[in-house]
LUMDO-36598 format. One record per residue: x, y, z of N, C-alpha, C in turn; residue in one letter. Coordinates in pm, whole numbers, plus 32768, in hexadecimal, padded with zeros to 4 digits. Each point is the difference from the previous one (the first is absolute). Example, Ala and Ser with C-alpha at 12.3 -4.5 7.8 and 13.67 -1.06 7.14 Angstrom:
<volums>
85277DC7830C7FA780778000805A80788000A/7FDD80697FB88052807780067FB3806D8049S/
</volums>
This chain:
<volums>
7DEFCD208ADC7FEF7FB67FA87FC67F878013M/7F877FCA7FD77FA97F788011803B7F887FC6G/80047F8B803880177F887F9E7FB77FDB7F7CK/80427FD47FAD7FB07FBE7F8E80047F7D801BI/7F687FE27FCE7FDE7F7C801D7FE77FE87F5BK/803C7F7680017FF57FAA7F807FA57FA27FFFI/7F917FE97FC47FB47F977FEB803D7F847F92N/80287FAA800680327FA17F947FA47F8C8011V/7F967FE07F667FBF7F92803F802F7F5F7FEDP/7FCE7FCA806A80297F787FF280107FC67F90T/808C7FA27FF07FFF7FCA7F8A805580467FA7G/8022808780188018804A7F9280B57FDC7FC1S/80327FAA805480857FD27FF6807280658010G/7FFF804C8088804A8055802F801A7FC6808FI/80717FE27FFA801D7FBB8089802780478067N/8034808F7FFB802C807C806780447F9C8068W/80627FA47FFB806B7FE380497FCE7F668049G/7FAB7FD67FE27FC57F8E806980467F827F96R/80257F95804A803D7F8D7FDC7FAE7FB47FDCK/7FFD7FB77F747F8A7F987FF3802B7F76803BR/7F857FD1801C80257F7880477FDE7FA07FB2R/80227F8A802B7FE57F6D7FBD7F797FCF8066N/7FB9800A7FAC7F927FC8807A7FDE7F5D7FE8K/80507FDD7F917FF17F6B8005806A7F978031N/7FDD7FCE807C805B7FBA803E80297F807FCBM/7FD67FE97F8A801A7FA87FC780A580177FA1S/802B80747FF3807180327FBB806880098058V/80787FC57FED803980308065809180577FC8L/803380368059805C80747FCD80677FDF8010K/80407FD97F9D80997FCA7FF580848069801DI/801F7FF18039809180478003807D7FB18025S/808D8045800580717F977FF87FEF7FB18083S/7FC4801C8067800A7FD2807D7FB37F7D7FECE/7F80800C7FB87F997F80801380117FAE7F57N/8059803E7FC97FF77FBE7F5080457F748011Y/80517FCE802880377F7B80037F9B7F9B802BE/7FCC802F808E7F787F99802B7F9C800E7FBEQ/7FCE80657FC47F697FF97FEA800E7FF17F3EE/806E7FFA7FEF80087FEA7F36804E7F877FEAV/808A80208031804E7F887FD47FE77F7E8049L/7FD2800680767FE07F78801E7F6D7FF68016K/7FA780447F977F887FD7800A7FB27F767FE8A/7FAA7FBD80287FE77F7A7FC97F89800B7F9CD/7FD8807F7FC77FB07FFF7F9E802D80857FA2K/7FE780217F75800B80467FD07FF9809C802CP/804D806B7FD07FEF8085803D8006805C7FA3V/7F88806D7FFF800080777FBA80568074802CI/8063803C7FD9801D806180257FCD808A7FC0I/7FCD805480297FE9809C7FCF805D8061803CD/805680127F95805F807580157FC680947FD1F/7FEB804780877F9480947FD18051806D803CY/7FBB807A8006802F806B80687F8080457FF3A/7FDB803680857FA1805580187FD380597FBCD/805780457FA27FE180877FA07FE47FC87F72W/80097F7D7FEC7FF57FCB7F7E7F817FE47FC8C/7FBA80437FA97F8A801D7FE17FB07F6F7FC5G/80467FAD7FC67FFB7F607FBE80097FBD804FP/8055800A8086800D7F98805E7F97801E805AC/7FAB807580087F787FE480487F807FCE7FB8R/802580037F907FAC7FC37F9D80057F428019M/807A7FE4800B80097F6B800B7FE57FD3809EM/800F805F80527FF37FCC809F7F757FC5800FS/7F8D802A7FC97F8B7F9480157FFB7F8A7FCAP/804D7FF27F79801F7F8C7FBA80287FAE8075I/808F8018803C80467FB580277FBE7FBA808CI/7FC6808580577F957FDB806B7F827F807FEED/7FD680167F827FAB7F947FE380507F707FF4E/805E80037FA6803A7FA18000802C7F9A807AI/8041806F805680247FDC80867F7B7FAC8047A/7FA1805A7FFD7F7D7FC2806A7FE87F7B7FBDE/7FED800D7F657FAB7F807FD8805E7F887FF8E/8071800B7FF880877F897FF8803E7FFA8089K/7FE2801E8059805F801C807480187F4A802FA/7FA37FBF7FE1801F7F66801E80977FD97FC0D/800780327F6980327FCB7FB1808C80287FDCS/7FF480CB7FF9805F801E7FE2803E80908065I/8059800D8027803380588040802080947FD5K/7FBB805E802A800B80927F9E803380748058V/804C802E7FCE8073805D8064802380977F8DG/800080798055801680597FB2807C80638044K/806F801B7FA1807D803280137FFA809C7FC9V/7FFE8062808B8014807C7FD38092800C7FC5N/800A80247F7C808C80427FCC804580768042V/7FCC80668034804080428053802F7FF68080D/7FC87F83801F802F7FDF808F806E7F9A8005E/7FFA7F9C7F94803C7F9A7FD9804080037F92N/8054804C7FF0805D800A7F6380427F8E8001Q/80357FBC8066805A7F957FE67FC97F847FAAD/7F987FEF80347F927F9F7FC77FC580227F6AL/7FDF80707FF87FD5803E7F56807A7FCE7FCDA/807E8034800780767FEA7FCD80137F427FDFM/800F7FBB804F7FF97F7780097FA77FE37F90E/7F8980367FF37F8C7FBE7F8D8027805A7F98Y/804680337FF58010806A7F717F9C80598002G/7FBB803A80557F8C803B7FFB8040808E7FC2V/7FC580407F85802480467FA97F8080618027M/7F6F7FE77FDC7F9F80647FCF7F987FAF808BS/7F8E804480367FBA7FCF804A7F627FFD7FD2I/7F9B7FD3802280117F94804780547F947FC7P/80357F91803B80287F767FC77FD57FA58059T/7FAE7FA27FCD7FD37F8C804880897F9B7FC1I/80307FB0807B80407F857FFD7FC07F86803CV/80087F757FAD7FB47FA9802880A57F9A802EI/7FF47FD1807580377FBB80347FEB7F618028I/803B7F977FCF80017F688052807B7FD98007K/7FFE7F9F805E80667FFB803E8080803D7FFAN/7FD88099803C8071804480048048803F7F69G/7FBD7FD77F8B801B80167F8A7FB780587FA4K/801480537FD07FAD80787FB07FC87F9B7F89V/7F707FF380127FB57FCB7F8D7FF080507F7AE/7FC4805D80417FCB80757FA1801480AC8048K/7FF7804C7FAC7FF9807F80217FC380617FA9N/7F958065800D7FC1804B7FDC802F80908017F/801480637FAD7FFF809780107F7A80257FD1V/7FCA805A80367F9F806A7FFA7F7A7FAE804EG/7F96805F7FA37F677FB980557FE17F8F7FC6V/7FD37FC380387FD57F497FC67F7C7FCB8028R/7FB87FD57FB47F897FBA8025802D7F918050D/7F877FE08063800C7FA9806A80137F787FC1K/7F9F7FD67F8F80357F907FDA80737FD17FD7S/804480827F9080677FDB7FDD80707FF4807DE/800180368093805B7FBC803E7FCE7F8F8034I/7F887FBF801A7FE47F7D803680227FB07F9DL/7FFD7FFA7F6180287FAA7F9E80797FDA8015E/8059807A804580997FD67FF080287FA0807FA/7F9D8003806680397F8D804D7FD57F8B8000I/
</volums>
């Protein structure tokens, strides 16, 4: 019996087990290990995107978060928290649905958004 070859067009949305990588170096991967230093002790406002790789709306937010990180790198710190890998942080912020965007200033939550949001709405909250 011969092998079956499946041709999947580029951009089809099928992942086949490959992990998505964050190509934007301005976005920090926040975890329990670096949370205190990167978020609580930050010298500028922090935007945290709580997401999961399997979440469709989270994938819709990802380019928006990346744009904010690139454009505002000098004045805002932007990080992402994978809720599957960091359930403790998700619980600490009361994340019940994803995506959840949390804006933190001086170690305190200023605003949070649940669901897909416009870039302008996020920036206005800062």
